[in-house]
C-alpha positions in Angstrom: 2.8 -16.9 -6.5 5.5 -14.4 -6.1 7.3 -14.1 -9.4 9.2 -11.9 -11.8 8.6 -10.7 -15.4 7.6 -7.7 -17.3 4.5 -8.9 -19.2 2.4 -6.3 -17.4 4.5 -3.3 -18.4 2.8 -1.1 -21.0 4.3 0.4 -24.1 2.4 3.7 -23.8 3.7 7.3 -24.3 1.8 8.4 -21.2 4.0 6.3 -18.9 5.5 8.7 -16.3 7.4 6.2 -14.1 8.9 3.0 -15.3 10.6 0.6 -12.9 12.3 -2.5 -14.2 14.0 -5.4 -12.4 14.4 -3.4 -9.2 16.4 -5.2 -6.4 16.8 -3.6 -3.0 18.7 -5.4 -0.2 19.8 -4.3 3.3 22.8 -5.7 5.2 22.0 -7.8 8.3 24.1 -9.5 10.9 26.6 -12.3 10.2 26.9 -11.3 6.5 23.3 -12.0 5.7 21.1 -9.6 3.7 17.4 -8.7 3.9 15.8 -9.3 0.5 13.3 -6.4 0.6 12.6 -6.0 -3.1 13.5 -8.8 -5.6 13.2 -8.0 -9.3 10.0 -5.9 -9.3 8.8 -4.1 -12.4 5.9 -1.6 -12.5 4.8 1.5 -14.5 2.4 4.4 -13.9 0.5 6.2 -16.6 -0.3 9.9 -16.4 -3.3 10.5 -14.2 -3.4 6.9 -12.9 -3.5 5.7 -9.3 -1.7 2.4 -8.7 -2.5 0.6 -5.4 0.4 -1.4 -4.0 -0.8 -3.9 -1.4 0.5 -6.8 0.7 1.3 -7.9 4.2 3.7 -6.0 6.5 7.2 -6.8 5.4 6.4 -7.5 1.8 8.6 -4.6 0.6 5.9 -2.1 -0.6 7.2 0.8 1.5 10.8 0.1 0.4 9.6 0.1 -3.2 8.0 3.5 -2.8 11.0 4.9 -1.0 13.4 3.6 -3.7 11.3 5.2 -6.5 11.8 8.5 -4.5 15.6 7.7 -4.4 15.4 7.6 -0.6 16.9 4.1 -0.8 19.6 2.9 -3.2 18.9 -0.2 -5.1 21.4 -3.0 -5.7 20.2 -3.4 -9.3 17.4 -2.3 -11.6 16.1 0.9 -13.2 13.8 3.7 -12.2 12.9 6.2 -14.9 10.9 9.4 -14.7 9.8 10.5 -18.2 12.5 8.3 -19.6 15.3 9.8 -17.5 17.2 7.3 -15.3 17.1 8.1 -11.6 19.2 5.2 -10.3 22.7 6.6 -9.9 21.6 10.2 -10.3 23.2 12.6 -7.9 23.3 16.3 -7.0 21.2 18.8 -9.1 20.0 16.1 -11.5 18.3 14.2 -8.6 17.0 17.3 -6.9 15.3 18.5 -10.0 13.6 15.1 -10.4 12.5 15.0 -6.8 10.6 18.3 -7.4 8.4 16.4 -9.8 7.8 13.6 -7.3 6.7 14.1 -3.7 6.1 11.6 -0.9 3.5 11.5 1.9 4.6 9.4 4.9 2.7 7.0 7.1 2.9 8.9 10.4 1.9 12.5 9.7 2.9 13.8 13.1 6.5 12.6 13.1 7.0 13.7 9.5 6.5 17.4 10.5 9.1 19.5 12.2 7.6 20.3 15.6 9.5 23.6 15.9 8.0 25.1 12.8 4.7 26.7 12.2 2.4 25.4 9.5 3.0 28.2 7.1 6.7 27.6 7.3 6.3 23.8 6.8 4.1 24.3 3.7 6.3 27.0 2.1 9.7 25.4 2.8 10.0 23.8 -0.7 8.9 27.1 -2.3 11.5 29.0 -0.3 14.1 26.8 -1.9 12.7 26.4 -5.5 10.2 29.2 -6.0 7.1 28.2 -8.0 7.0 27.4 -11.8 7.0 31.1 -12.6 9.8 32.2 -10.4 9.7 33.4 -6.8 6.4 32.4 -5.3 3.7 34.8 -4.2 2.6 35.0 -0.6 -0.9 33.9 -1.7 0.4 30.5 -2.9 0.6 29.0 0.6 -2.9 30.2 1.5 -4.3 28.8 -1.7 -2.7 25.4 -1.1 -3.9 25.3 2.5 -7.4 26.1 1.5 -7.3 23.4 -1.2 -6.7 20.7 1.5 -9.4 22.1 3.8 -7.3 24.2 6.2 -8.2 27.7 7.1 -5.0 29.8 6.8 -6.2 32.4 9.2 -6.6 29.7 11.9 -3.9 27.2 11.0 -1.0 29.1 9.5 0.7 30.3 12.7 0.1 27.2 14.8 2.5 24.2 15.3 1.9 20.5 14.5 1.3 19.5 18.1 -1.8 21.7 18.1 -3.5 19.6 15.4 -5.1 16.1 15.2 -3.6 13.3 13.1 -6.0 14.0 10.3 -5.2 17.7 10.2 -1.5 16.9 10.3 -1.9 14.7 7.3 -3.7 17.6 5.5 -0.6 19.7 6.3 1.7 17.0 4.8 -0.5 16.9 1.7 -0.3 20.7 1.4 3.5 20.6 1.8 3.7 18.1 -1.1 1.3 19.9 -3.3 3.0 23.3 -2.9 5.8 22.0 -5.2 3.2 21.3 -8.0 4.3 17.7 -8.4 3.3 15.3 -11.1 3.6 12.2 -9.0 2.7 11.5 -5.3 4.0 8.4 -3.5 1.7 7.8 -0.6 3.0 5.4 2.1 -0.1 4.2 4.0 -1.3 7.8 4.4 -4.5 6.8 6.3 -3.4 3.8 8.4 -2.7 5.9 11.5 -6.1 7.7 11.3 -9.6 7.0 12.6 -12.0 5.4 10.1 -14.1 8.5 9.7 -10.9 10.6 9.2 -9.6 8.0 6.7 -12.7 8.6 4.5 -12.2 12.4 4.6 -8.5 12.0 3.6 -9.4 9.6 0.8 -12.1 11.9 -0.6 -9.6 14.8 -0.4 -7.0 12.8 -2.3 -9.5 11.9 -5.0 -10.5 15.5 -5.4 -6.9 16.8 -5.4 -6.0 14.2 -8.0 -8.6 15.6 -10.4 -7.9 19.3 -9.5 -4.1 19.0 -9.8 -3.8 16.3 -12.4 -1.8 14.0 -10.1 -0.4 10.5 -10.7 -0.3 8.5 -7.5 1.2 5.3 -6.1 -0.8 4.4 -3.1 0.9 2.0 -0.7 -1.4 0.1 1.7 -2.0 -3.2 3.5 -5.8 -2.5 3.4 -7.5 -3.7 0.3 -10.7 -2.1 1.2 -9.0 1.3 1.2 -7.2 0.6 -2.0 -10.5 -0.3 -3.7 -11.8 3.2 -3.1 -9.0 5.1 -4.7 -7.0 2.9 -7.1 -7.4 2.4 -10.9 -5.0 -0.5 -10.9 -3.6 -2.8 -8.1 -0.4 -4.6 -7.7 -0.2 -7.3 -5.0 3.2 -8.0 -3.4 4.5 -10.8 -1.3 7.9 -11.1 0.2 9.5 -8.7 -2.3 7.8 -10.2 -5.3 4.8 -9.4 -7.5 1.8 -11.8 -7.3 -0.9 -10.2 -9.3 -1.5 -7.0 -11.3 -5.0 -6.0 -12.5 -7.5 -3.2 -12.7 -9.2 -2.7 -9.4 -12.6 -4.0 -10.4 -11.1 -7.0 -12.0 -9.0 -7.8 -9.0 -12.0 -7.8 -6.7 -14.4 -9.7 -9.0 -12.0 -12.2 -10.6 -8.9 -12.5 -8.3 -6.7 -15.3 -9.5 -3.7 -15.6 -7.3 -4.1 -17.7 -4.1 -2.4 -15.0 -2.0 -4.7 -12.3 -3.5 -7.7 -14.4 -2.8 -6.5 -14.9 0.8 -6.1 -11.2 1.3 -9.6 -10.5 -0.1 -11.1 -13.3 2.1 -9.6 -11.6 5.1 -11.6 -8.3 4.6 -14.2 -8.2 7.4 -17.7 -8.7 6.1 -16.5 -9.5 2.5 -19.2 -11.0 0.3 -17.0 -12.0 -2.7 -17.9 -15.7 -2.5 -14.4 -16.8 -1.4 -13.6 -19.6 1.1 -12.5 -18.6 4.6 -9.0 -17.1 4.6 -7.8 -20.1 6.8 -8.4 -22.4 3.8 -6.4 -20.2 1.4 -3.3 -19.5 3.5 -1.6 -21.1 6.4 1.6 -20.7 8.5 3.8 -17.7 9.1 5.5 -15.2 6.7 9.0 -16.6 5.9 12.0 -14.5 6.8 13.2 -12.1 4.1 16.7 -13.1 5.2 16.2 -16.5 3.7 13.2 -16.5 1.3 11.9 -19.8 -0.1 13.2 -21.0 -3.4 11.0 -21.0 -6.5 7.7 -19.5 -5.6 8.0 -17.5 -2.4 4.4 -18.2 -1.4 4.7 -22.0 -1.7 5.3 -22.5 2.0 1.8 -21.1 2.8 -0.1 -22.2 -0.3 -2.4 -25.3 -0.2 -1.9 -25.9 -3.9 1.9 -25.9 -3.9 3.7 -28.7 -5.8 7.3 -29.7 -6.5 7.3 -27.4 -9.5 6.6 -24.5 -7.1 9.8 -25.4 -5.2 12.0 -25.8 -8.3 10.8 -23.0 -10.6 9.9 -19.4 -10.0 6.6 -18.4 -11.7 6.6 -15.6 -14.2 3.9 -13.0 -14.6 1.6 -14.0 -17.4 -1.7 -12.6 -18.8 -4.9 -14.5 -17.8 -7.2 -11.8 -19.2 -6.9 -8.3 -20.7 -4.6 -6.2 -18.4 -4.7 -9.0 -15.8 -1.4 -10.7 -14.9 -0.7 -13.4 -12.4 2.5 -15.1 -11.3 1.4 -18.6 -10.3 2.0 -22.1 -11.7 -1.4 -23.3 -10.5 -4.0 -20.6 -10.4 -7.5 -21.7 -9.2 -8.7 -22.0 -12.9 -6.1 -24.7 -13.4 -5.5 -28.0 -11.7 -2.0 -29.0 -10.5 -0.3 -31.8 -12.5 
């Protein structure tokens, strides 16, 4: 399942972000390391929403943070409009970060509790100004209105006076104030009630069209990803399993792990066997990931080849790539 390769990367002038062979590791006790991201490559086209999904601990949040240069990779490349960000420092990195903004999983803890909403939204503008120079006072009000907040009511209040959904709207407004090209969203609705999740997802879709945004949407919930993504990348233990357009992934999923995730959706009617028949056992430790295919210890179709050889991403249909030695359409030797 989990493999490497760059067959899914696109040679397109509209590519905004290109990540190649990214490796991120963290030190652990007794000289060991956590293999969080292991040789991942992705790209994002202008105006596209890429869904990044997988179990907790698969490395999807680390991937998003590394693209934002909040984590430092051990190896690999992250390019924004062809400009290398790995190793960038000082003003070069600060200018790039203005083009990219991140929205975090917990909206309440990502806001400074001592500041009022107007101060939170305008902080980046106080530092940078807007694209035309020093920003106008109306800019903050316009952004707050765009995310569904009434400036006359919300601007002078503090985060603890708002619900989780309203705090997430404040976080989105803070990000949009910088007029970014790219939004990295780290499970932005997982901490919210289901009804509020729908409101935030609809808001993000509207803002994407209004502001011309390109988004990477990190989530463990495939049902949420289906509603907002154009393309989906499935991750497992720091590796890529499958990459496909959203409709293709849901109608013709090929990788055993992707099929297990889809089968786990409550009430799914995709014609898949029960998830218990597609996956078993516990997630291995990222301190000592399995050799070959990292999914082999939980895959009912695993063979000796899966132990000895790491699968590479390969095309199984147009714009549909899978890293598996024995996808369901093939029989193990």
